[in-house]
N, CA, C and O atoms as a Tripos MOL2 file, in Angstrom:
@<TRIPOS>MOLECULE
protein
  228   227    57     0     0
PROTEIN
NO_CHARGES

@<TRIPOS>ATOM
      1 N          95.4620   85.1270   98.5330 N.3       1 MET1
      2 CA         96.3710   86.1680   99.1460 C.3       1 MET1
      3 C          96.9860   86.8760   97.9330 C.2       1 MET1
      4 O          97.3720   86.1820   96.9920 O.2       1 MET1
      5 N          97.1000   88.1490   97.8930 N.am      2 PRO2
      6 CA         97.7170   88.9030   96.8300 C.3       2 PRO2
      7 C          99.2040   88.6200   96.7010 C.2       2 PRO2
      8 O          99.9280   88.5750   97.6960 O.2       2 PRO2
      9 N          99.6310   88.4390   95.5290 N.am      3 ILE3
     10 CA        101.1200   88.2130   95.4010 C.3       3 ILE3
     11 C         102.0470   89.1120   95.9420 C.2       3 ILE3
     12 O         103.1800   88.7780   96.2900 O.2       3 ILE3
     13 N         101.5570   90.3330   96.0280 N.am      4 GLN4
     14 CA        102.3280   91.4720   96.5400 C.3       4 GLN4
     15 C         102.6440   91.1810   98.0930 C.2       4 GLN4
     16 O         103.7300   91.4620   98.6010 O.2       4 GLN4
     17 N         101.6200   90.6120   98.7580 N.am      5 LEU5
     18 CA        101.8260   90.2450  100.2040 C.3       5 LEU5
     19 C         102.7350   89.1290  100.2770 C.2       5 LEU5
     20 O         103.5490   89.1170  101.2000 O.2       5 LEU5
     21 N         102.7120   88.1010   99.3610 N.am      6 ILE6
     22 CA        103.5420   86.9250   99.4300 C.3       6 ILE6
     23 C         104.9340   87.4570   99.2950 C.2       6 ILE6
     24 O         105.8050   87.1300  100.1010 O.2       6 ILE6
     25 N         105.1620   88.2670   98.3000 N.am      7 LYS7
     26 CA        106.5570   88.7540   98.0900 C.3       7 LYS7
     27 C         106.9930   89.5620   99.1580 C.2       7 LYS7
     28 O         108.1750   89.4660   99.4900 O.2       7 LYS7
     29 N         106.2030   90.3920   99.7930 N.am      8 ALA8
     30 CA        106.5950   91.1430  100.9150 C.3       8 ALA8
     31 C         107.0520   90.1730  102.1130 C.2       8 ALA8
     32 O         108.0180   90.4510  102.8240 O.2       8 ALA8
     33 N         106.3190   89.0710  102.2690 N.am      9 LEU9
     34 CA        106.5730   88.2170  103.2640 C.3       9 LEU9
     35 C         107.9780   87.5060  103.0330 C.2       9 LEU9
     36 O         108.7350   87.2380  103.9660 O.2       9 LEU9
     37 N         108.2320   87.2460  101.7880 N.am     10 ALA10
     38 CA        109.5240   86.6720  101.3300 C.3      10 ALA10
     39 C         110.6500   87.5620  101.6610 C.2      10 ALA10
     40 O         111.6950   87.1100  102.1290 O.2      10 ALA10
     41 N         110.4540   88.8970  101.4160 N.am     11 ILE11
     42 CA        111.4560   89.8520  101.7890 C.3      11 ILE11
     43 C         111.7660   89.8430  103.1940 C.2      11 ILE11
     44 O         112.9350   89.9190  103.5720 O.2      11 ILE11
     45 N         110.7300   89.7500  104.0490 N.am     12 LEU12
     46 CA        110.8290   89.6760  105.5280 C.3      12 LEU12
     47 C         111.5930   88.4970  105.9740 C.2      12 LEU12
     48 O         112.5250   88.6150  106.7690 O.2      12 LEU12
     49 N         111.1970   87.2760  105.4460 N.am     13 LYS13
     50 CA        111.9050   86.0800  105.6790 C.3      13 LYS13
     51 C         113.4150   86.1530  105.3720 C.2      13 LYS13
     52 O         114.2840   85.7960  106.1680 O.2      13 LYS13
     53 N         113.6520   86.6740  104.0880 N.am     14 LYS14
     54 CA        115.0020   86.7370  103.6500 C.3      14 LYS14
     55 C         115.7680   87.6650  104.5570 C.2      14 LYS14
     56 O         116.8920   87.3000  104.9030 O.2      14 LYS14
     57 N         115.3330   88.7400  104.9560 N.am     15 CYS15
     58 CA        116.0240   89.6050  105.9250 C.3      15 CYS15
     59 C         116.3070   89.0290  107.2880 C.2      15 CYS15
     60 O         117.3850   89.1780  107.8630 O.2      15 CYS15
     61 N         115.2810   88.3630  107.7740 N.am     16 ALA16
     62 CA        115.2550   87.6820  109.0910 C.3      16 ALA16
     63 C         116.3700   86.6640  109.0710 C.2      16 ALA16
     64 O         117.1840   86.5880  109.9910 O.2      16 ALA16
     65 N         116.3930   85.8640  107.9810 N.am     17 ALA17
     66 CA        117.4260   84.8280  107.8600 C.3      17 ALA17
     67 C         118.7350   85.3560  107.9270 C.2      17 ALA17
     68 O         119.5970   84.8630  108.6540 O.2      17 ALA17
     69 N         118.9310   86.3850  107.1650 N.am     18 THR18
     70 CA        120.3760   87.0550  107.0830 C.3      18 THR18
     71 C         120.7440   87.6070  108.4470 C.2      18 THR18
     72 O         121.8760   87.3990  108.8830 O.2      18 THR18
     73 N         119.9500   88.2230  109.0700 N.am     19 VAL19
     74 CA        120.2020   88.8800  110.3690 C.3      19 VAL19
     75 C         120.4380   87.8070  111.4570 C.2      19 VAL19
     76 O         121.3270   87.9330  112.2990 O.2      19 VAL19
     77 N         119.6290   86.7800  111.4050 N.am     20 ASN20
     78 CA        119.8190   85.7640  112.4580 C.3      20 ASN20
     79 C         120.9800   84.8610  112.2540 C.2      20 ASN20
     80 O         121.5080   84.3130  113.2220 O.2      20 ASN20
     81 N         121.4310   84.6660  110.9570 N.am     21 ALA21
     82 CA        122.7240   84.0190  110.6190 C.3      21 ALA21
     83 C         123.9100   84.8940  111.0910 C.2      21 ALA21
     84 O         124.8950   84.3780  111.6190 O.2      21 ALA21
     85 N         123.8010   86.1740  110.9000 N.am     22 GLU22
     86 CA        124.8980   87.0380  111.3370 C.3      22 GLU22
     87 C         125.0500   87.0600  112.7730 C.2      22 GLU22
     88 O         126.1750   87.2220  113.2460 O.2      22 GLU22
     89 N         123.8970   86.8930  113.6240 N.am     23 LEU23
     90 CA        123.9670   86.9930  114.9240 C.3      23 LEU23
     91 C         124.3240   85.5340  115.6170 C.2      23 LEU23
     92 O         124.5290   85.4050  116.8240 O.2      23 LEU23
     93 N         124.3620   84.5500  114.7380 N.am     24 GLY24
     94 CA        124.6860   83.2450  115.1960 C.3      24 GLY24
     95 C         123.4620   82.4200  115.6870 C.2      24 GLY24
     96 O         123.6420   81.3420  116.2540 O.2      24 GLY24
     97 N         122.2740   82.9020  115.4810 N.am     25 GLU25
     98 CA        121.1330   82.3120  115.8740 C.3      25 GLU25
     99 C         120.4720   81.3300  115.0130 C.2      25 GLU25
    100 O         119.5810   80.5590  115.3700 O.2      25 GLU25
    101 N         121.0400   81.4390  113.7240 N.am     26 LEU26
    102 CA        120.5100   80.5670  112.6650 C.3      26 LEU26
    103 C         121.7080   79.8990  111.9460 C.2      26 LEU26
    104 O         122.6330   80.6340  111.6020 O.2      26 LEU26
    105 N         121.7760   78.5760  111.6900 N.am     27 ASN27
    106 CA        122.7550   77.8920  110.9570 C.3      27 ASN27
    107 C         122.9500   78.7020  109.6290 C.2      27 ASN27
    108 O         121.9780   79.1350  109.0110 O.2      27 ASN27
    109 N         124.1960   78.8840  109.2270 N.am     28 LEU28
    110 CA        124.4920   79.4770  107.9220 C.3      28 LEU28
    111 C         123.9760   78.6600  106.8020 C.2      28 LEU28
    112 O         123.4680   79.2950  105.8780 O.2      28 LEU28
    113 N         124.0100   77.4090  106.7140 N.am     29 GLU29
    114 CA        123.4620   76.5570  105.6040 C.3      29 GLU29
    115 C         121.9040   76.8590  105.5100 C.2      29 GLU29
    116 O         121.3770   77.1600  104.4390 O.2      29 GLU29
    117 N         121.2150   76.7600  106.6880 N.am     30 VAL30
    118 CA        119.7890   77.0630  106.6540 C.3      30 VAL30
    119 C         119.5810   78.4360  106.0980 C.2      30 VAL30
    120 O         118.6990   78.6010  105.2550 O.2      30 VAL30
    121 N         120.3200   79.4280  106.5020 N.am     31 ALA31
    122 CA        120.1100   80.7400  106.1380 C.3      31 ALA31
    123 C         120.2960   80.8270  104.4910 C.2      31 ALA31
    124 O         119.4950   81.4560  103.7980 O.2      31 ALA31
    125 N         121.2860   80.2210  104.0160 N.am     32 LYS32
    126 CA        121.5320   80.1340  102.5100 C.3      32 LYS32
    127 C         120.3570   79.5550  101.8780 C.2      32 LYS32
    128 O         119.9250   80.1020  100.8630 O.2      32 LYS32
    129 N         119.7300   78.4280  102.3860 N.am     33 LEU33
    130 CA        118.7050   77.7150  101.6620 C.3      33 LEU33
    131 C         117.3820   78.7170  101.8200 C.2      33 LEU33
    132 O         116.5620   78.7470  100.9020 O.2      33 LEU33
    133 N         117.2140   79.4630  102.9070 N.am     34 ILE34
    134 CA        116.0780   80.3810  102.8450 C.3      34 ILE34
    135 C         116.3160   81.4710  101.9750 C.2      34 ILE34
    136 O         115.3560   81.9040  101.3370 O.2      34 ILE34
    137 N         117.5290   82.0330  101.8270 N.am     35 ASP35
    138 CA        117.9460   83.0320  100.8600 C.3      35 ASP35
    139 C         117.5460   82.5590   99.3870 C.2      35 ASP35
    140 O         116.9040   83.2670   98.6120 O.2      35 ASP35
    141 N         118.0010   81.2910   99.1050 N.am     36 LYS36
    142 CA        117.7710   80.8220   97.7740 C.3      36 LYS36
    143 C         116.2980   80.6220   97.4920 C.2      36 LYS36
    144 O         115.8850   80.9050   96.3670 O.2      36 LYS36
    145 N         115.4650   80.1580   98.4160 N.am     37 ALA37
    146 CA        114.1160   79.9030   98.2030 C.3      37 ALA37
    147 C         113.5320   81.2650   98.0300 C.2      37 ALA37
    148 O         112.8890   81.4850   97.0040 O.2      37 ALA37
    149 N         113.6970   82.2590   98.9740 N.am     38 THR38
    150 CA        113.0720   83.5680   98.8270 C.3      38 THR38
    151 C         113.3980   84.2560   97.5530 C.2      38 THR38
    152 O         112.5220   84.9000   96.9760 O.2      38 THR38
    153 N         114.5640   84.1650   97.0920 N.am     39 THR39
    154 CA        115.0400   84.7940   95.8750 C.3      39 THR39
    155 C         114.0940   84.2250   94.5800 C.2      39 THR39
    156 O         113.6240   84.9810   93.7290 O.2      39 THR39
    157 N         113.9210   82.8780   94.5910 N.am     40 ARG40
    158 CA        113.0200   82.2740   93.6640 C.3      40 ARG40
    159 C         111.7030   82.8200   93.7600 C.2      40 ARG40
    160 O         111.0700   83.0980   92.7410 O.2      40 ARG40
    161 N         111.2100   83.0070   94.9930 N.am     41 ILE41
    162 CA        109.7620   83.4650   95.1920 C.3      41 ILE41
    163 C         109.6630   84.9950   94.5550 C.2      41 ILE41
    164 O         108.7410   85.3580   93.8250 O.2      41 ILE41
    165 N         110.6770   85.7490   94.9270 N.am     42 LEU42
    166 CA        110.6950   87.1550   94.4040 C.3      42 LEU42
    167 C         110.8180   87.3280   92.9060 C.2      42 LEU42
    168 O         110.2870   88.2690   92.3170 O.2      42 LEU42
    169 N         111.5600   86.3600   92.2870 N.am     43 LYS43
    170 CA        111.6110   86.2300   90.8700 C.3      43 LYS43
    171 C         110.3060   85.8170   90.1010 C.2      43 LYS43
    172 O         110.1350   85.9470   88.8890 O.2      43 LYS43
    173 N         109.4010   85.2890   91.0200 N.am     44 GLY44
    174 CA        108.0550   84.9400   90.4350 C.3      44 GLY44
    175 C         107.9890   83.4420   89.8680 C.2      44 GLY44
    176 O         107.1370   83.0600   89.0660 O.2      44 GLY44
    177 N         109.0460   82.6260   90.4210 N.am     45 GLU45
    178 CA        109.1950   81.2690   90.0000 C.3      45 GLU45
    179 C         107.9230   80.3340   90.5510 C.2      45 GLU45
    180 O         107.5900   79.2980   89.9760 O.2      45 GLU45
    181 N         107.2970   80.8180   91.6770 N.am     46 PHE46
    182 CA        106.3470   79.9550   92.1800 C.3      46 PHE46
    183 C         104.8940   80.7710   92.2830 C.2      46 PHE46
    184 O         104.0120   80.4720   93.0880 O.2      46 PHE46
    185 N         104.8210   81.7600   91.4000 N.am     47 ASP47
    186 CA        103.5460   82.6770   91.4670 C.3      47 ASP47
    187 C         102.3750   81.7510   91.2690 C.2      47 ASP47
    188 O         101.4000   82.0390   91.9630 O.2      47 ASP47
    189 N         102.2510   80.7340   90.5020 N.am     48 THR48
    190 CA        101.1850   79.8490   90.2830 C.3      48 THR48
    191 C         100.9370   78.8860   91.4310 C.2      48 THR48
    192 O          99.8900   78.2390   91.4660 O.2      48 THR48
    193 N         101.8520   78.7700   92.3560 N.am     49 GLN49
    194 CA        101.7790   77.7590   93.5400 C.3      49 GLN49
    195 C         100.9820   78.3850   94.7160 C.2      49 GLN49
    196 O         100.5620   77.6860   95.6390 O.2      49 GLN49
    197 N         100.7910   79.7010   94.6520 N.am     50 PHE50
    198 CA        100.2290   80.2930   95.8310 C.3      50 PHE50
    199 C          98.6980   80.5540   95.5120 C.2      50 PHE50
    200 O          98.3700   81.2770   94.5720 O.2      50 PHE50
    201 N          97.8690   79.9910   96.2580 N.am     51 PRO51
    202 CA         96.4080   80.1750   96.0230 C.3      51 PRO51
    203 C          96.0250   81.7140   96.2480 C.2      51 PRO51
    204 O          96.5030   82.3630   97.1790 O.2      51 PRO51
    205 N          95.1510   82.2270   95.3490 N.am     52 ARG52
    206 CA         94.6950   83.6060   95.5720 C.3      52 ARG52
    207 C          93.1620   83.6350   95.3830 C.2      52 ARG52
    208 O          92.5990   83.0380   94.4650 O.2      52 ARG52
    209 N          92.5660   84.3290   96.2640 N.am     53 ALA53
    210 CA         91.1300   84.5160   96.1730 C.3      53 ALA53
    211 C          90.7770   85.3660   95.0380 C.2      53 ALA53
    212 O          91.3830   86.4270   94.8890 O.2      53 ALA53
    213 N          89.8800   85.0190   94.2380 N.am     54 THR54
    214 CA         89.3770   85.8330   93.2080 C.3      54 THR54
    215 C          88.2630   86.8480   93.4590 C.2      54 THR54
    216 O          88.0300   87.7730   92.6800 O.2      54 THR54
    217 N          87.5450   86.6100   94.6600 N.am     55 SER55
    218 CA         86.6550   87.4830   95.2200 C.3      55 SER55
    219 C          86.6890   87.4460   96.6170 C.2      55 SER55
    220 O          87.0930   86.4530   97.2230 O.2      55 SER55
    221 N          86.2080   88.6720   97.2830 N.am     56 LEU56
    222 CA         86.1420   88.6570   98.7880 C.3      56 LEU56
    223 C          84.7320   88.3480   99.1980 C.2      56 LEU56
    224 O          83.8030   88.6640   98.4540 O.2      56 LEU56
    225 N          84.5080   87.6880  100.4550 N.am     57 PRO57
    226 CA         83.0770   87.4900  100.9000 C.3      57 PRO57
    227 C          82.3960   88.7310  101.1230 C.2      57 PRO57
    228 O          81.2210   88.7320  101.4900 O.2      57 PRO57
@<TRIPOS>BOND
     1     1     2 1
     2     2     3 1
     3     3     4 2
     4     3     5 am
     5     5     6 1
     6     6     7 1
     7     7     8 2
     8     7     9 am
     9     9    10 1
    10    10    11 1
    11    11    12 2
    12    11    13 am
    13    13    14 1
    14    14    15 1
    15    15    16 2
    16    15    17 am
    17    17    18 1
    18    18    19 1
    19    19    20 2
    20    19    21 am
    21    21    22 1
    22    22    23 1
    23    23    24 2
    24    23    25 am
    25    25    26 1
    26    26    27 1
    27    27    28 2
    28    27    29 am
    29    29    30 1
    30    30    31 1
    31    31    32 2
    32    31    33 am
    33    33    34 1
    34    34    35 1
    35    35    36 2
    36    35    37 am
    37    37    38 1
    38    38    39 1
    39    39    40 2
    40    39    41 am
    41    41    42 1
    42    42    43 1
    43    43    44 2
    44    43    45 am
    45    45    46 1
    46    46    47 1
    47    47    48 2
    48    47    49 am
    49    49    50 1
    50    50    51 1
    51    51    52 2
    52    51    53 am
    53    53    54 1
    54    54    55 1
    55    55    56 2
    56    55    57 am
    57    57    58 1
    58    58    59 1
    59    59    60 2
    60    59    61 am
    61    61    62 1
    62    62    63 1
    63    63    64 2
    64    63    65 am
    65    65    66 1
    66    66    67 1
    67    67    68 2
    68    67    69 am
    69    69    70 1
    70    70    71 1
    71    71    72 2
    72    71    73 am
    73    73    74 1
    74    74    75 1
    75    75    76 2
    76    75    77 am
    77    77    78 1
    78    78    79 1
    79    79    80 2
    80    79    81 am
    81    81    82 1
    82    82    83 1
    83    83    84 2
    84    83    85 am
    85    85    86 1
    86    86    87 1
    87    87    88 2
    88    87    89 am
    89    89    90 1
    90    90    91 1
    91    91    92 2
    92    91    93 am
    93    93    94 1
    94    94    95 1
    95    95    96 2
    96    95    97 am
    97    97    98 1
    98    98    99 1
    99    99   100 2
   100    99   101 am
   101   101   102 1
   102   102   103 1
   103   103   104 2
   104   103   105 am
   105   105   106 1
   106   106   107 1
   107   107   108 2
   108   107   109 am
   109   109   110 1
   110   110   111 1
   111   111   112 2
   112   111   113 am
   113   113   114 1
   114   114   115 1
   115   115   116 2
   116   115   117 am
   117   117   118 1
   118   118   119 1
   119   119   120 2
   120   119   121 am
   121   121   122 1
   122   122   123 1
   123   123   124 2
   124   123   125 am
   125   125   126 1
   126   126   127 1
   127   127   128 2
   128   127   129 am
   129   129   130 1
   130   130   131 1
   131   131   132 2
   132   131   133 am
   133   133   134 1
   134   134   135 1
   135   135   136 2
   136   135   137 am
   137   137   138 1
   138   138   139 1
   139   139   140 2
   140   139   141 am
   141   141   142 1
   142   142   143 1
   143   143   144 2
   144   143   145 am
   145   145   146 1
   146   146   147 1
   147   147   148 2
   148   147   149 am
   149   149   150 1
   150   150   151 1
   151   151   152 2
   152   151   153 am
   153   153   154 1
   154   154   155 1
   155   155   156 2
   156   155   157 am
   157   157   158 1
   158   158   159 1
   159   159   160 2
   160   159   161 am
   161   161   162 1
   162   162   163 1
   163   163   164 2
   164   163   165 am
   165   165   166 1
   166   166   167 1
   167   167   168 2
   168   167   169 am
   169   169   170 1
   170   170   171 1
   171   171   172 2
   172   171   173 am
   173   173   174 1
   174   174   175 1
   175   175   176 2
   176   175   177 am
   177   177   178 1
   178   178   179 1
   179   179   180 2
   180   179   181 am
   181   181   182 1
   182   182   183 1
   183   183   184 2
   184   183   185 am
   185   185   186 1
   186   186   187 1
   187   187   188 2
   188   187   189 am
   189   189   190 1
   190   190   191 1
   191   191   192 2
   192   191   193 am
   193   193   194 1
   194   194   195 1
   195   195   196 2
   196   195   197 am
   197   197   198 1
   198   198   199 1
   199   199   200 2
   200   199   201 am
   201   201   202 1
   202   202   203 1
   203   203   204 2
   204   203   205 am
   205   205   206 1
   206   206   207 1
   207   207   208 2
   208   207   209 am
   209   209   210 1
   210   210   211 1
   211   211   212 2
   212   211   213 am
   213   213   214 1
   214   214   215 1
   215   215   216 2
   216   215   217 am
   217   217   218 1
   218   218   219 1
   219   219   220 2
   220   219   221 am
   221   221   222 1
   222   222   223 1
   223   223   224 2
   224   223   225 am
   225   225   226 1
   226   226   227 1
   227   227   228 2
@<TRIPOS>SUBSTRUCTURE
     1 MET1         2 RESIDUE 1 A MET
     2 PRO2         6 RESIDUE 1 A PRO
     3 ILE3        10 RESIDUE 1 A ILE
     4 GLN4        14 RESIDUE 1 A GLN
     5 LEU5        18 RESIDUE 1 A LEU
     6 ILE6        22 RESIDUE 1 A ILE
     7 LYS7        26 RESIDUE 1 A LYS
     8 ALA8        30 RESIDUE 1 A ALA
     9 LEU9        34 RESIDUE 1 A LEU
    10 ALA10       38 RESIDUE 1 A ALA
    11 ILE11       42 RESIDUE 1 A ILE
    12 LEU12       46 RESIDUE 1 A LEU
    13 LYS13       50 RESIDUE 1 A LYS
    14 LYS14       54 RESIDUE 1 A LYS
    15 CYS15       58 RESIDUE 1 A CYS
    16 ALA16       62 RESIDUE 1 A ALA
    17 ALA17       66 RESIDUE 1 A ALA
    18 THR18       70 RESIDUE 1 A THR
    19 VAL19       74 RESIDUE 1 A VAL
    20 ASN20       78 RESIDUE 1 A ASN
    21 ALA21       82 RESIDUE 1 A ALA
    22 GLU22       86 RESIDUE 1 A GLU
    23 LEU23       90 RESIDUE 1 A LEU
    24 GLY24       94 RESIDUE 1 A GLY
    25 GLU25       98 RESIDUE 1 A GLU
    26 LEU26      102 RESIDUE 1 A LEU
    27 ASN27      106 RESIDUE 1 A ASN
    28 LEU28      110 RESIDUE 1 A LEU
    29 GLU29      114 RESIDUE 1 A GLU
    30 VAL30      118 RESIDUE 1 A VAL
    31 ALA31      122 RESIDUE 1 A ALA
    32 LYS32      126 RESIDUE 1 A LYS
    33 LEU33      130 RESIDUE 1 A LEU
    34 ILE34      134 RESIDUE 1 A ILE
    35 ASP35      138 RESIDUE 1 A ASP
    36 LYS36      142 RESIDUE 1 A LYS
    37 ALA37      146 RESIDUE 1 A ALA
    38 THR38      150 RESIDUE 1 A THR
    39 THR39      154 RESIDUE 1 A THR
    40 ARG40      158 RESIDUE 1 A ARG
    41 ILE41      162 RESIDUE 1 A ILE
    42 LEU42      166 RESIDUE 1 A LEU
    43 LYS43      170 RESIDUE 1 A LYS
    44 GLY44      174 RESIDUE 1 A GLY
    45 GLU45      178 RESIDUE 1 A GLU
    46 PHE46      182 RESIDUE 1 A PHE
    47 ASP47      186 RESIDUE 1 A ASP
    48 THR48      190 RESIDUE 1 A THR
    49 GLN49      194 RESIDUE 1 A GLN
    50 PHE50      198 RESIDUE 1 A PHE
    51 PRO51      202 RESIDUE 1 A PRO
    52 ARG52      206 RESIDUE 1 A ARG
    53 ALA53      210 RESIDUE 1 A ALA
    54 THR54      214 RESIDUE 1 A THR
    55 SER55      218 RESIDUE 1 A SER
    56 LEU56      222 RESIDUE 1 A LEU
    57 PRO57      226 RESIDUE 1 A PRO
């Protein structure tokens, strides 16, 4: 999976957690943990942890 897609999904998760916490649908502590994790993903701290195909079938 391209790293750009992984980072796009991290942005989506980060935004969803923020909105759902503001609406009271998500525990604030959980939202903070999601925010922390997605921030680290966006900084590239886990780039080597996501498998990426080197060629397409």
